[in-house]
MIDO-636122 format. One line per field, with one value per residue (C-alpha): residue number from 1; residue in one letter; x, y, z. Coordinates in nm, 4 decimals. Layout:
REM MIDO-636122
num <- NUM|...
residuo <- A|...
px <- X|...
py <- Y|...
pz <- Z|...
***
This chain:
REM MIDO-636122
num <- 1|2|3|4|5|6|7|8|9|10|11|12|13|14|15|16|17|18|19|20|21|22|23|24|25|26|27|28|29|30|31|32|33|34|35|36|37|38|39|40|41|42|43|44|45|46|47|48|49|50|51|52|53|54|55|56|57|58|59|60|61|62|63|64|65|66|67|68|69|70|71|72|73|74|75|76|77|78|79|80|81|82|83|84|85|86|87|88|89|90|91|92|93|94|95|96|97|98|99|100|101|102|103|104|105|106|107|108|109|110|111|112|113|114|115|116|117|118|119|120|121|122|123|124|125|126|127|128|129|130|131|132|133|134|135|136|137|138|139|140|141|142|143|144|145|146|147|148|149|150|151|152|153|154|155|156|157|158|159|160|161|162|163|164|165|166|167|168|169|170|171|172|173|174|175|176|177|178|179|180|181|182|183|184|185|186|187|188|189|190|191|192|193|194|195|196|197|198|199|200|201|202|203|204|205|206|207|208|209|210|211|212|213|214|215|216|217|218|219|220|221|222|223|224|225|226|227|228|229|230|231|232|233|234|235|236|237|238|239|240|241|242|243|244|245|246|247|248|249|250|251|252|253|254|255|256|257|258|259|260|261|262|263|264|265|266|267|268|269|270|271|272|273|274|275|276|277|278|279|280|281|282|283|284|285|286|287|288|289|290|291|292|293|294|295|296|297|298|299|300|301|302|303|304|305|306|307|308|309
residuo <- M|A|K|Y|L|F|K|L|G|N|W|A|V|D|H|S|R|K|I|L|G|V|S|A|A|I|L|A|V|L|V|V|I|A|L|S|M|G|P|A|F|E|E|N|M|S|I|P|G|T|E|S|E|Q|A|M|K|T|V|Q|K|A|F|P|Q|P|N|D|A|G|G|E|I|Q|V|I|F|K|A|P|E|N|E|T|L|E|S|Q|N|V|V|M|A|M|T|E|T|L|N|E|I|K|K|D|K|A|V|N|S|T|A|M|P|A|D|L|G|N|L|S|E|N|K|K|I|G|Y|A|T|V|T|Y|D|V|P|A|E|K|V|T|D|S|S|K|E|K|I|L|K|S|I|E|A|A|R|D|A|G|I|Q|T|E|L|A|G|S|V|A|F|S|E|I|E|V|G|G|I|T|E|A|L|G|V|L|V|A|F|I|V|L|A|V|T|F|V|S|F|L|A|A|G|L|P|I|L|T|A|A|I|G|V|G|I|G|L|L|L|V|M|I|G|T|N|F|F|E|I|T|S|F|S|L|T|L|A|A|M|L|G|L|A|V|G|I|D|Y|A|L|F|I|I|S|R|F|R|Q|Q|L|A|E|G|Y|S|V|R|D|S|V|A|I|A|T|G|T|A|G|S|A|V|V|F|A|G|V|T|V|I|V|A|L|I|G|L|A|V|A|D|I|P|F|L|T|A|M|G|I|S|A|A
px <- -6.4918|-6.1533|-5.9637|-6.1394|-6.1103|-5.7439|-5.7079|-5.8895|-5.6644|-5.3665|-5.5228|-5.6262|-5.2423|-5.1751|-5.4678|-5.4822|-5.5180|-5.7573|-5.9997|-5.9814|-6.0380|-6.3283|-6.4693|-6.4451|-6.5625|-6.8714|-6.9412|-6.9009|-7.1420|-7.4217|-7.3820|-7.4441|-7.7291|-7.8804|-7.8850|-8.0114|-8.3158|-8.3688|-8.4873|-8.8827|-8.9680|-9.3048|-9.3880|-9.6943|-9.6601|-9.9773|-10.0283|-10.2705|-10.5470|-10.5744|-10.9024|-10.7661|-10.6368|-10.9873|-11.1577|-10.9242|-11.0280|-11.3884|-11.3364|-11.1584|-11.3998|-11.7039|-11.5053|-11.2961|-11.0433|-10.9735|-10.5930|-10.5460|-10.7054|-10.4968|-10.2736|-10.4158|-10.2533|-10.4320|-10.2970|-10.3767|-10.4176|-10.4468|-10.5619|-10.3150|-10.4256|-10.7543|-10.8154|-11.0283|-10.9870|-11.2659|-11.0902|-11.0351|-10.6501|-10.6312|-10.8832|-10.6467|-10.3150|-10.4903|-10.6158|-10.2739|-10.1254|-10.3699|-10.3433|-9.9423|-10.0097|-10.2320|-9.9481|-9.8000|-9.9555|-9.9710|-10.2469|-10.5912|-10.7942|-10.7821|-11.0582|-11.0393|-11.1423|-11.4890|-11.5646|-11.5109|-11.7096|-11.4507|-11.3529|-11.3388|-11.6127|-11.4028|-11.3240|-10.9450|-10.8423|-10.9496|-10.7685|-10.7710|-10.7247|-10.4614|-10.5525|-10.2961|-10.3631|-10.1380|-10.1379|-9.9679|-9.6512|-9.5812|-9.5912|-9.2891|-9.0060|-9.0343|-9.4191|-9.3381|-9.0948|-9.3661|-9.5917|-9.3186|-9.2610|-9.6040|-9.7135|-9.4533|-9.6769|-9.9357|-9.6744|-9.5278|-9.8782|-9.8583|-10.0935|-9.9634|-9.9570|-9.8836|-9.9242|-10.0915|-10.2450|-10.1304|-9.8428|-9.5323|-9.2808|-9.0121|-8.6938|-8.4079|-8.1332|-7.8304|-7.5920|-7.6086|-7.3938|-7.4680|-7.3412|-7.0480|-6.9492|-6.9815|-6.7085|-6.4975|-6.5098|-6.4532|-6.1523|-5.9996|-6.0427|-5.8965|-5.6080|-5.5232|-5.5815|-5.3619|-5.1314|-5.1629|-5.3785|-5.3440|-5.4653|-5.7504|-5.8673|-5.8975|-6.2014|-6.3644|-6.2619|-6.3891|-6.7133|-6.7728|-6.7268|-6.9422|-7.2215|-7.2110|-7.2584|-7.5279|-7.7211|-7.7052|-7.8642|-8.1330|-8.1843|-8.2146|-8.4421|-8.6976|-8.7975|-8.8894|-9.0115|-9.1915|-8.9231|-8.9611|-8.7004|-8.6369|-8.5056|-8.2049|-8.1235|-8.1498|-7.9112|-7.6727|-7.6575|-7.6280|-7.3808|-7.1156|-7.1610|-7.0882|-6.8774|-6.6207|-6.6638|-6.6078|-6.3107|-6.1561|-6.1543|-5.9450|-5.7162|-5.6348|-5.5943|-5.3643|-5.1365|-5.1233|-4.9824|-4.7273|-4.6008|-4.5577|-4.3071|-4.5511|-4.4997|-4.7518|-4.9047|-4.9218|-5.0681|-5.3342|-5.4438|-5.4422|-5.6303|-5.8753|-5.9225|-5.9531|-6.1260|-6.2999|-6.4678|-6.6219|-6.7052|-6.8973|-7.0748|-7.1790|-7.2652|-7.5042|-7.6622|-7.7485|-7.8908|-8.1112|-8.2206|-8.3143|-8.4921|-8.6732|-8.8860|-9.0797|-9.2275|-9.4444|-9.5967|-9.5893|-9.4808|-9.2766|-9.0696|-9.0015|-8.8545|-8.6687|-8.5323|-8.4164|-8.2773|-8.0706|-7.9673
py <- -4.3833|-4.1711|-4.5318|-4.6799|-4.3852|-4.3509|-4.7031|-4.6141|-4.3526|-4.5951|-4.8217|-4.5529|-4.4536|-4.8116|-4.8541|-4.4916|-4.6104|-4.8926|-4.6179|-4.4004|-4.6720|-4.8285|-4.4816|-4.4310|-4.7684|-4.7023|-4.3913|-4.5431|-4.8369|-4.5864|-4.3888|-4.6801|-4.7883|-4.4455|-4.3788|-4.7284|-4.7037|-4.3239|-4.0838|-4.1123|-3.7959|-3.7480|-3.4081|-3.4232|-3.2055|-3.2077|-3.1975|-3.4691|-3.3885|-3.0024|-2.8762|-2.8003|-3.1737|-3.2976|-3.0192|-3.1693|-3.5265|-3.4369|-3.2555|-3.5654|-3.8032|-3.5933|-3.5104|-3.7921|-3.7495|-4.0195|-4.1598|-4.0191|-3.6616|-3.3654|-3.1812|-2.8850|-2.5494|-2.3058|-1.9420|-1.7652|-1.3958|-1.1319|-0.7780|-0.4643|-0.2415|-0.0397|-0.2620|-0.6016|-0.8578|-0.6969|-0.3561|-0.3101|-0.2921|-0.6358|-0.7873|-0.6844|-0.8063|-1.1517|-1.1829|-1.1281|-1.3435|-1.6455|-1.5535|-1.6014|-1.9394|-2.0471|-1.9975|-2.3362|-2.6190|-2.8393|-2.6357|-2.7740|-2.4913|-2.1895|-2.0103|-1.6902|-1.6458|-1.4805|-1.7463|-2.0224|-1.8039|-1.8398|-1.4898|-1.4194|-1.2083|-0.8944|-0.9586|-0.9455|-1.2995|-1.5808|-1.8342|-1.9008|-2.2746|-2.4073|-2.7770|-2.9473|-3.2362|-3.4920|-3.5896|-3.3792|-3.5827|-3.5665|-3.1871|-3.1131|-2.8658|-2.6195|-2.6033|-2.5116|-2.2552|-2.1044|-2.0851|-1.9303|-1.6589|-1.5741|-1.4989|-1.2367|-1.0074|-1.0275|-0.9809|-0.6602|-0.5205|-0.5410|-0.8504|-1.1118|-1.4092|-1.7889|-2.1251|-2.4474|-2.7827|-3.1348|-3.0293|-3.0057|-2.7180|-2.8290|-2.9223|-3.1608|-2.9341|-3.0822|-2.7739|-2.4740|-2.1403|-2.0437|-2.3813|-2.3508|-2.0138|-2.1002|-2.3968|-2.1617|-1.9161|-2.1880|-2.3330|-1.9885|-1.9164|-2.2473|-2.1975|-1.8592|-2.0282|-2.3310|-2.1604|-2.4731|-2.5614|-2.9449|-2.9011|-2.6491|-2.9002|-3.2049|-3.1003|-3.0214|-3.3541|-3.5439|-3.3638|-3.4030|-3.7835|-3.8081|-3.5693|-3.7790|-4.1274|-3.9467|-3.7746|-4.0996|-4.3046|-4.0455|-4.0741|-4.4597|-4.4372|-4.2210|-4.5607|-4.7091|-4.4212|-4.1081|-3.8307|-3.4707|-3.3041|-3.0600|-3.3018|-3.3487|-2.9709|-2.9596|-3.2727|-3.1283|-2.8186|-2.9594|-3.2330|-2.9546|-2.7500|-3.0146|-3.2141|-2.9190|-2.8323|-3.1426|-3.2270|-2.8991|-2.9996|-3.3015|-3.1478|-2.8622|-3.0925|-3.3041|-3.0132|-2.8945|-3.2548|-3.2142|-2.8799|-3.0381|-3.2733|-3.5982|-3.8402|-3.8349|-4.1794|-4.0467|-3.7149|-3.8770|-4.1195|-3.8447|-3.6027|-3.8721|-3.9984|-3.6261|-3.4083|-3.7125|-3.7674|-3.4242|-3.4777|-3.8019|-3.6378|-3.3266|-3.5572|-3.7571|-3.4704|-3.3349|-3.6501|-3.6729|-3.3128|-3.3917|-3.7223|-3.5462|-3.3592|-3.6763|-3.5613|-3.3162|-3.6076|-3.4466|-3.6777|-3.4495|-3.3071|-3.6316|-3.7586|-3.4306|-3.4936|-3.8383|-3.7563|-3.4859|-3.7081
pz <- 5.1477|5.1379|5.1807|4.8920|4.6580|4.7500|4.6239|4.3188|4.2426|4.2785|4.0515|3.8023|3.7738|3.6640|3.4026|3.2721|2.9106|2.9788|3.1563|2.8732|2.6269|2.8001|2.8451|2.4668|2.3761|2.5940|2.4380|2.0759|2.1716|2.2985|1.9815|1.7734|2.0016|2.0138|1.6477|1.5835|1.7796|1.7483|2.0059|2.0846|2.3137|2.4756|2.4523|2.6581|2.9424|3.1047|3.4980|3.6213|3.8423|3.7464|3.6067|3.2633|3.2176|3.3325|3.0552|2.8046|2.8651|2.8941|2.5158|2.3833|2.4962|2.3470|2.0249|1.9647|1.6816|1.4475|1.4292|1.0791|1.1731|1.0368|1.2876|1.4468|1.5779|1.7990|1.7386|2.0567|2.0335|2.2881|2.1966|2.2834|2.5783|2.5030|2.1903|2.1495|1.8841|1.7074|1.6567|1.2823|1.3132|1.5139|1.2845|0.9863|1.1570|1.2472|0.8818|0.7596|0.9787|0.8690|0.5025|0.5361|0.7042|0.4197|0.1810|0.2999|0.0859|0.3928|0.5492|0.4916|0.6535|0.8914|1.0907|1.2765|1.6274|1.5418|1.2964|1.5966|1.8541|2.1075|2.2107|2.5689|2.7428|2.7135|2.3555|2.4532|2.4044|2.1389|1.9072|1.5470|1.4261|1.1679|1.0535|0.8223|0.5884|0.7738|1.1201|1.3953|1.4276|1.0476|1.0210|0.8565|1.0489|0.7358|0.8157|1.1637|1.0601|0.8450|1.1393|1.3911|1.1045|1.0272|1.3784|1.3867|1.1686|1.4622|1.7335|1.5329|1.5576|1.9462|1.9588|2.1974|1.9997|2.1168|1.9916|2.1240|1.9798|1.8840|1.6808|1.8979|1.8410|2.0965|1.9489|2.0782|2.1172|2.2832|2.3246|2.1071|2.0590|2.4149|2.5445|2.3271|2.4275|2.7870|2.7385|2.5508|2.8425|3.0974|2.8886|2.8827|3.2770|3.3421|3.1230|3.2973|3.6526|3.5798|3.3344|3.1311|2.8063|2.9008|3.2598|3.1291|2.8982|3.0977|3.3129|2.9959|2.8435|3.1292|3.1762|2.7921|2.7991|3.0993|2.9612|2.6365|2.7742|2.9886|2.7140|2.5152|2.7773|2.8092|2.4351|2.4626|2.7655|2.5524|2.3729|2.6992|2.9249|2.8639|2.8557|2.7180|2.5024|2.7771|2.9984|2.7496|2.7354|3.1416|3.1616|2.9251|3.1244|3.4600|3.3402|3.1800|3.5001|3.7803|3.5288|3.5114|3.8571|4.0024|3.7980|3.8974|4.2464|4.2074|3.9612|4.1914|4.4718|4.2656|4.1611|4.5217|4.6236|4.3292|4.4643|4.8114|4.6504|4.6302|4.3307|4.0478|4.1629|4.5286|4.4163|4.2154|4.5102|4.7705|4.5423|4.4636|4.8131|4.9579|4.6802|4.5432|4.8801|4.8459|4.4659|4.5605|4.8414|4.6485|4.3570|4.5438|4.7145|4.3673|4.2499|4.5567|4.5060|4.1314|4.2177|4.4614|4.1676|4.1738|4.5144|4.3143|4.1228|3.7808|3.5058|3.2969|3.6059|3.7385|3.3782|3.3771|3.7316|3.6669|3.3359|3.4879|3.7557
***
C-alpha cells in the first residue's frame, strides 16, 4: 500500500492543478445535478417487526386514508406531577394551545384528548389532533412553525408536549451555526499549531471539498433510495471531523519531512506513503463500522450508515 501511495504522491506533485481543477469540476457537476433533481428524503423512521409498527399497519388497514386526505398532527400531552389532563389548569393550557393553533387558516379542525376519548388509564397522557385542509406533504413551513410556537404555551405550563402524525417536522440542515463555529475553532487551533494560515486552511479546504461531494451524492441518492434527512446531518458531521483529521496527519508528516531537508516532491511522496497509509486504514475502518449499522436491520439506520460511509 505504501509503495502505491508514494507513487501517487509523486504524481500529485506534477498534476496538482489538474487535481484541483477536476475536484472543482466534479463538485460543480454534482451541484447542477442535485439542484435539477432536488432532494427526496424519506422521513419514515419505522422499525419493522415491532409491535408499534404492526399496530400502525393494522390501523391503516382498518381505517384507510384517501390520497387527498388532509395532513394530521397528534399533539401529545403529559400532565405535570400530581395532576391529570382533566385538571382545570391543564385543560385551560391545552385549550389555549389548540386555540392558538386554530388561528392558522390552513387548519381544518382540532380535537381535544377528552373529545377523542384517548386518555390513558391514569388520565396522565393523551393526544389532541390537528387536521389540515391539504395533504401532509403540502403543509407549509409557516404552518409547522405556528404549531411549534403554539405548543410552547403548554410547555410553559409544565405540560410535556410532543408532536407526531403524518406531517414531517424534520428539516434538511447541512451545517449551521454550531458547525460554523466548530470549523472556525479548528482553523484557529491549526493556525496556532502550524504558525501558518495557509497550512491551517488546507485541511479545512480539502475536507470541505470532500464533504461537499459526499453530501451532494447523498442528496442525489435520495431520488433512488429511501434516505432520511438526518443522514445528511450525520454525513456532514463525520465528514468534516475525519476530513480535517486525516488531512492533518499528512500535512504534519509533510512538514516534518521538509524540516529534515527533503525536497517538496519527496516530502509529499513520503507523507502520502506513510501517513497516507494510516489514513487509508483508518478510513476503511470507519466505513466498515458505519456500514455495520445495517446489521441491526433497521432501514433508516442502514441509510444513515451508508450515507455517512
